[in-house]
BAPAGU-545674 format. One line per 4 residues: number of its first residue (from 1); their letters; for each residue y, x, z of N, C-alpha, C, O. Coordinates in steps of 0.2 Angstrom, whole numbers, plus 5000, padded with zeros to 4 digits. Each point is the difference from the previous one (the first is absolute). Last residue first. Layout:
N
NUM) a) Y:X:Z:Y:X:Z:Y:X:Z:Y:X:Z; ...;
//
This chain:
191
191) vsrm) 5184:5199:4917:5006:5004:5004:4998:4997:5007:5003:5002:5005; 4985:4989:4974:4998:5009:5004:5004:5003:5002:4999:5006:5001; 4994:4967:4988:5004:5006:5006:4996:5006:5001:4994:5001:5001; 5003:4980:4986:5007:5002:4997:5000:5005:5005:5004:5005:4999;
187) qate) 4977:4982:5006:4997:5003:4993:5006:5006:4997:4998:5005:4997; 5004:4974:5018:5000:5007:5003:4998:5007:4995:5002:5006:5001; 5004:4968:4999:5001:5003:4995:4998:5010:5003:5002:5006:4999; 4994:4975:5014:4995:4998:4992:5004:5006:4995:4997:5003:4995;
183) apra) 5015:4992:5025:4993:5002:5002:4996:5001:4995:4996:5004:5001; 5025:4983:4997:5000:5010:5001:4993:5003:5000:4999:5005:4997; 5003:4973:4990:4999:5002:5007:5002:5007:5000:4997:5004:4998; 5000:4976:4982:4998:5008:5002:5006:5003:5005:5005:5001:4998;
179) gdga) 4996:4977:4989:4994:5001:5005:4999:5006:5002:4995:5001:5003; 5023:4992:4985:4995:5003:4999:4993:5000:5001:4995:5001:4997; 5030:4992:5006:4995:4996:5004:4994:5001:4994:4997:4996:4997; 5026:5012:5005:5000:4999:4994:4992:4997:5000:4998:4998:4995;
175) liqr) 5011:5013:5024:5003:4994:5000:5000:4999:4993:5006:4998:4998; 4979:5021:5007:5000:4992:5007:5005:4994:4997:4997:4994:4999; 5002:5027:4986:4995:4996:5000:5000:4995:5004:4998:4994:4999; 5021:5017:5003:5001:4997:4995:4992:4997:4999:4999:4994:4998;
171) lqhr) 5003:5020:5020:5003:4996:5000:5000:4995:4996:4999:4995:5002; 4992:5026:4994:4993:4993:5004:5007:4994:5001:4998:4994:4999; 5013:5025:4993:4993:4996:4994:4997:4995:5004:4999:4994:4998; 5017:5017:5014:5003:4997:4995:4995:4997:4994:5001:4996:4996;
167) arfl) 4992:5018:5019:5002:4996:5003:5003:4996:4998:4999:4994:5002; 4996:5026:4985:4993:4995:5003:5002:4995:5005:4996:4995:4999; 5021:5021:4997:4998:4996:4993:4993:4995:5002:5000:4994:5000; 5010:5020:5017:5003:4995:4996:4999:4996:4996:5002:4994:4999;
163) rtlv) 4984:5023:5007:5002:4995:5006:5002:4995:4998:4997:4995:4999; 5006:5024:4987:4993:4997:5001:4999:4994:5002:4999:4995:4997; 5018:5020:5010:5000:4996:4992:4995:4996:4999:5000:4994:5001; 4999:5019:5017:5006:4997:5001:4999:4993:4994:5000:4994:5001;
159) agvn) 4987:5026:5000:4998:4998:5001:5005:4990:5002:4997:4994:5001; 5012:5026:4991:4996:4997:4994:4997:4997:5002:5000:4995:4997; 5012:5016:5015:5006:4995:4999:4994:4998:4993:5003:4997:4996; 4987:5012:5028:5002:5001:4992:5004:4996:4999:5001:4995:5004;
155) lgmh) 4995:4999:5020:4997:5002:4995:5002:5005:4995:5006:5002:5001; 5000:4987:5023:4997:5007:5000:4995:5000:4994:4995:5003:5000; 5023:4980:5006:4992:4999:5001:4996:5007:5001:4995:5000:5003; 5029:5001:4994:4999:4997:5006:4992:4998:5001:4997:5000:5005;
151) kaie) 5012:5013:4976:4997:5003:5005:5000:4996:5006:4997:5003:5005; 5001:4987:4974:4996:5004:5002:5002:5003:5007:4996:5000:5004; 5021:4986:4990:4993:4997:5003:4993:5006:4999:4996:5000:5005; 5025:5007:4989:5001:5000:5005:4993:4994:5003:4998:5000:5005;
147) etsy) 5004:5007:4973:5001:5005:5004:4999:4998:5007:4995:5002:5003; 5008:4980:4980:4992:5003:5001:5000:5007:5004:4995:5000:5003; 5025:4984:5005:4998:5003:4993:4994:5001:5000:4997:4999:5005; 5016:4982:5012:4997:5006:4999:4997:5002:4991:4997:4997:4996;
143) gllv) 5011:4980:5013:5003:5006:4996:5000:5008:5001:5004:5003:4997; 4987:4976:5016:5004:5006:5001:5003:5003:4996:5004:5004:5002; 4982:4978:4992:5005:4995:5003:5004:5008:5005:5006:4998:5002; 4979:5007:4978:5003:4995:5001:5007:4997:5004:5005:4998:4998;
139) qlml) 4981:5020:5005:5004:5001:4993:5005:4994:5001:5006:4999:5002; 4976:5001:5014:5006:5004:5001:5004:5002:4993:5006:5003:5001; 4977:4983:4999:5004:4997:5004:5006:5005:5001:5006:4999:4999; 4977:5008:4990:5002:4996:4995:5006:4997:5004:5005:4998:4996;
135) pery) 4981:5016:5013:5003:5005:4996:5003:4995:4997:5005:5002:4998; 4982:4988:5015:5002:5002:5006:5007:5005:4995:5006:5001:5002; 4974:4988:4990:5005:4993:5001:5006:5005:5004:5005:4998:4999; 4972:5012:4994:5005:4999:4993:5008:4997:5002:5005:5000:4996;
131) sdel) 4978:5006:5020:5003:5006:4999:5004:4997:4992:5005:5003:4998; 4986:4982:5017:5006:5003:5003:5002:5007:4997:5005:5003:5001; 4981:4976:4986:4999:5005:5004:5009:5005:5003:5005:5001:4997; 4995:4973:4993:5000:5007:4998:4996:5006:5004:5003:5000:5005;
127) qlla) 5003:4974:4999:4993:5002:4996:4999:5008:4998:4994:5003:4998; 5028:4987:5009:4995:5001:5004:4991:4999:5000:4996:5001:5004; 5022:4997:4979:5002:5007:5004:4996:5001:5005:4998:5006:5001; 5000:4972:4987:4997:5007:4997:5000:5004:5003:4994:5002:5001;
123) rrld) 5015:4981:5013:4994:4999:4997:4996:5007:4997:4996:5004:5002; 5027:4991:4996:4999:5002:5007:4992:5002:4999:4998:5005:4998; 5011:4985:4986:5002:5006:4998:4997:5005:5006:4997:5005:4999; 5001:4971:4999:4995:5004:4997:5001:5007:4999:4996:5004:4998;
119) qlet) 5023:4983:5015:4991:5000:5002:4995:5003:4996:4996:5003:5003; 5024:4996:4986:4998:5004:5006:4997:5001:5002:4997:5005:4999; 5002:4976:4983:5003:5007:4999:4999:5006:5004:4996:5005:4998; 5006:4974:5011:4993:5000:4997:5000:5009:4998:4998:5005:5003;
115) ddpa) 5019:4978:5010:5002:5005:4995:4991:5004:5000:5000:5005:5004; 5004:4970:5002:5001:5006:5003:5002:5005:4996:5003:4998:4995; 5006:4978:5005:4994:5003:4998:5002:5007:5003:5006:5002:5001; 5008:4975:5008:4998:5008:4997:4994:5002:4997:4996:4996:5002;
111) alll) 5007:4983:5011:4999:5001:4994:5000:5007:4995:4997:5001:4994; 5016:4995:5028:4994:4996:5002:4994:5003:4993:4996:5004:5001; 5028:4995:4996:4997:5006:5002:4994:4999:5002:4996:5004:4997; 5017:4977:4997:4997:5004:4994:4996:5006:5001:4995:5002:4997;
107) eera) 5009:4977:5020:5002:5006:4996:4997:5003:4998:4994:5001:5001; 5005:4979:5011:4997:5001:4995:5003:5007:4995:5001:5000:4994; 5005:4987:5029:5006:5001:4994:4995:5001:4993:5002:4999:4995; 4985:5003:5024:5006:4991:5001:5003:5000:4995:5000:4995:4997;
103) ildd) 4991:5027:5008:4992:4995:4998:5004:4993:4998:4999:4997:4995; 5016:5020:5014:5000:5000:4992:4994:4995:4999:5001:4995:4996; 5004:5004:5026:5006:4998:4996:5001:5002:4995:5004:4998:4996; 4977:5011:5015:4999:4992:5001:5008:4999:4997:4998:4999:4994;
99) vdvt) 5002:5023:5009:4993:4996:4995:5001:4994:5000:5002:4997:4995; 5017:5017:5013:4997:4997:5004:4996:4997:4993:5002:4996:4997; 5008:5029:5006:5001:4994:4995:4994:4994:5005:4995:5003:5002; 5020:5022:5003:4992:4997:5000:5003:4992:4997:5006:4997:5000;
95) plrk) 5007:5031:4994:4999:4990:5005:4994:4996:4997:4997:5000:4995; 5004:5028:5011:5002:4994:4994:4998:4995:5002:4996:4998:5004; 5012:5027:5005:4997:4993:5002:5000:4994:4995:5005:4997:4999; 4996:5033:5003:5002:4994:4997:4997:4992:5004:4994:4999:5002;
91) reyl) 5001:5024:5004:5006:4998:5005:5001:4993:4996:5002:4995:5003; 4983:5021:4986:4999:4997:5007:5003:4997:5003:4997:4997:5004; 5010:5010:4975:4995:4994:5001:4997:4999:5005:4998:4994:5002; 5015:5026:4993:5004:4992:4996:4997:4995:5001:5003:4994:4999;
87) rahe) 4982:5026:5004:5007:4999:5006:5004:4992:4998:5000:4994:5002; 4985:5017:4982:4998:4995:5005:5004:4998:5005:5002:4995:5001; 5008:5021:4985:4997:4994:4996:4998:4995:5005:5003:4995:5002; 4998:5027:5005:5008:4996:5000:5000:4994:4999:5003:4995:5004;
83) rrai) 4977:5018:4992:5002:4998:5008:5005:4995:5001:5000:4995:5003; 4997:5016:4976:4996:4995:5001:4999:4996:5006:4999:4994:5000; 5016:5027:4994:5001:4992:4998:4995:4996:4999:5001:4995:4997; 4993:5027:5015:5006:4996:5003:5001:4992:4995:5000:4994:5003;
79) tllw) 4985:5019:4986:4998:4996:5008:5004:4996:5002:5000:4994:5001; 5007:5019:4980:4997:4994:4999:4997:4998:5006:5002:4995:5002; 5009:5026:5002:5003:4992:4999:4999:4995:4998:5003:4995:5002; 4981:5024:5000:5003:4998:5006:5004:4994:5000:4998:4995:5003;
75) qraa) 4992:5016:4979:4996:4994:5003:5004:4998:5007:4999:4994:5002; 5012:5022:4985:5001:4992:4995:4996:4996:5006:5002:4995:5002; 4999:5026:5005:5007:4997:5000:4998:4995:4998:5001:4995:5004; 4987:5025:4995:4996:4992:5003:5004:4995:5003:4998:4996:5005;
71) qvdr) 5007:5027:4989:4995:4997:4993:4999:4994:5001:4998:4996:4996; 5014:5018:5020:5006:4995:4995:4994:4997:4996:5001:4994:4998; 4993:5013:5027:4998:5002:4992:5004:4995:4995:4999:4994:5000; 5004:5005:5025:4999:5006:4999:4997:5001:4993:5001:5006:4999;
67) lddm) 5012:4976:5015:4998:5000:4994:4999:5005:4999:5005:5002:4998; 5006:4990:5022:4993:5001:5000:4997:5001:4994:4993:5000:5000; 5028:4999:5000:4999:5006:5004:4990:4998:5002:4995:5004:5001; 5019:4980:4991:5001:5003:4993:4997:5007:5004:5000:5004:4995;
63) arwa) 5004:4974:5015:4994:5004:4999:5000:5005:4996:4995:5002:4998; 5023:4983:5002:4999:5002:5007:4995:5003:5002:5001:5003:5005; 5005:4992:4971:5005:5005:5003:4998:5001:5008:5002:5004:5004; 4985:4980:4985:4998:5006:4997:5005:5005:5004:4998:5004:5005;
59) rllt) 5007:4976:4998:4995:5001:5005:4996:5007:4998:4996:5003:5004; 5021:4986:4985:5002:5000:5005:4995:5004:5006:5002:5002:5005; 4991:4992:4974:5005:5005:4997:5004:5003:5008:5001:5006:5001; 4985:4974:4996:4997:5006:4997:5003:5005:5003:4997:5004:5004;
55) eqvv) 5017:4975:4995:4997:5002:5008:4994:5005:5000:4999:5003:5005; 5010:4994:4973:5006:5002:5004:4996:4999:5007:5000:5006:5004; 4988:4986:4981:5002:5007:5000:5005:5003:5003:5000:5006:5002; 4995:4972:5000:4995:5003:5001:5000:5006:4997:4995:5003:5002;
51) deav) 5021:4983:4992:5000:4999:5006:4995:5006:5003:5003:5004:5004; 4997:4991:4973:5010:5005:5003:4998:5003:5006:5000:5006:5002; 4984:4977:4990:4997:5008:4998:5005:5003:5004:5000:5003:5005; 5005:4974:4995:4996:5004:5005:4997:5006:5000:4997:5003:5005;
47) ardr) 5017:4989:4977:5004:4998:5008:4994:5002:5005:5001:5005:5005; 4991:4992:4972:5002:5007:4999:5005:5000:5009:5000:5005:5004; 4976:4982:4993:5008:5000:5000:5003:5005:5002:5000:5003:5005; 4978:4996:4995:4998:4997:4994:5008:4996:4999:5001:4995:4997;
43) slwf) 4987:5020:5020:5001:4994:5002:5005:4996:4991:5003:4994:5000; 4982:5028:4999:4997:4995:5008:5003:4994:4999:4997:4995:5000; 5012:5019:4986:4994:4996:4996:4996:4996:5006:4998:4994:5000; 5023:5019:5003:5000:4990:4995:4992:5000:5000:4997:4994:4999;
39) afrf) 5005:5025:5012:5001:4995:5003:5002:4993:4997:4998:4994:5002; 4992:5025:4986:4997:5000:5005:5003:4994:5002:4998:4995:4998; 5016:5015:4990:4997:4997:4996:4993:4997:5005:4999:4994:4999; 5019:5017:5011:5002:4995:4997:4994:4997:4996:4999:4995:5001;
35) ldpr) 4996:5025:5005:5000:4999:5008:5002:4992:4996:4996:4996:5000; 5004:5020:4985:4994:4999:5001:5000:4993:5005:4998:4994:4998; 5023:5018:4997:4999:4993:4995:4990:4999:5002:4998:4994:4998; 5012:5022:5015:5004:4994:5002:4998:4994:4995:4999:4994:5002;
31) latc) 4996:5032:5001:4994:4994:5000:5003:4992:5002:4997:4996:5003; 5017:5024:4991:4995:5001:4997:4997:4995:5000:4998:4997:4994; 5018:5007:5021:5003:4996:4991:4995:5000:4997:5000:4996:4995; 4995:5010:5027:5003:4993:5000:5000:4998:4991:4998:4996:4996;
27) ledf) 4999:5026:5013:4993:4996:5001:5002:4996:4997:4997:4999:4994; 5020:5013:5008:4997:5002:4993:4993:4995:5001:4997:4999:4995; 5015:4999:5023:5005:4996:4994:4997:5003:4993:5001:4998:4994; 4991:5011:5026:5001:4990:5002:5002:4999:4995:5000:4994:4999;
23) rrqr) 5004:5028:5003:4994:4999:5001:4997:4991:4998:4996:4997:4997; 5028:5009:5010:4996:5002:4994:4993:5001:4996:4999:5001:4994; 5007:4994:5030:5004:4996:4997:5000:5000:4990:4999:4995:4997; 4994:5020:5018:4994:4996:5002:5003:4995:4995:4996:4998:4996;
19) ekgd) 5017:5020:5006:4996:5002:4996:4995:4994:5002:4995:5001:4996; 5024:4995:5016:5000:5001:4992:4997:5002:4996:5000:4997:4995; 4996:5004:5028:5002:4995:5000:5001:4999:4990:4996:4996:4996; 5004:5025:5015:4992:4997:4999:5001:4993:4998:4996:4999:4996;
15) sarn) 5023:5010:5008:4998:5005:4996:4993:4996:4998:4998:4998:4995; 5015:4996:5024:5002:4997:4995:4995:5002:4993:4998:4995:4996; 4995:5014:5022:5000:4993:5001:5004:4999:4995:4996:4999:4996; 5009:5023:5008:4993:4998:4999:4998:4995:4999:4996:5000:4995;
11) myls) 5028:5002:5011:4998:5002:4994:4992:4998:4998:4999:4997:4995; 5006:5000:5028:5001:4995:4996:4998:5001:4991:4996:4997:4996; 5002:5022:5018:4995:4994:5003:5002:4996:4996:4997:5000:4995; 5018:5016:5004:4995:4999:4997:4994:4997:5001:4996:5001:4995;
7) grqc) 5023:4996:5018:5003:4998:4994:4992:5004:4994:4998:4997:4995; 4999:5006:5027:5003:4993:4999:4999:4999:4994:4995:4997:4997; 5007:5024:5009:4992:4999:5001:5001:4992:4996:4998:4999:4995; 5024:5009:5010:4996:5004:4994:4996:4997:4999:5000:4998:4994;
3) pmm) 5007:4998:5027:5003:4995:4993:4998:5001:4995:4998:4995:4996; 4987:5010:5026:5008:5005:4997:5001:4995:4994:4995:4998:4997; 4990:4996:5026:5002:5000:4993:5005:5003:4999:5005:5000:5003;
//
């Protein structure tokens, strides 16, 4: 290979690298606030959220060439962030406590009440039909917009809005103890 050819090959690689860096910077600048909010929502800790965002961006940089549709970048980054947050706890080994010692010392931890509100909410969510539970989870847990939920579920935006409204309405009924279960409110369903 002649020297001028080697130089032009190097120049092409350098310009490709700069273009890749520019595209990545544009993408991350626009989506970093959403990514941080999501990571903070998952971890409830600012430092952990920053770590998750950094790891997410590092993994995204390595896999940038796999991203074919820039419109899907937000979901792609949120998925990476969710997985990065889960990885934090895969390796984490919590200290174990000898229960017999706690009993002998009559620790107050053993008498701590369960979080009944959280358990009630989980039970209520599980009572919802999948067609109502899924859009609600996508919106609340993953931060999807109604347009993104519609695209994900193959529905129009109006149908998603209706399902979100009905899911919340049914949750309120279940949690209020009206006795009306989702199966009993079938006359409300049209979507």
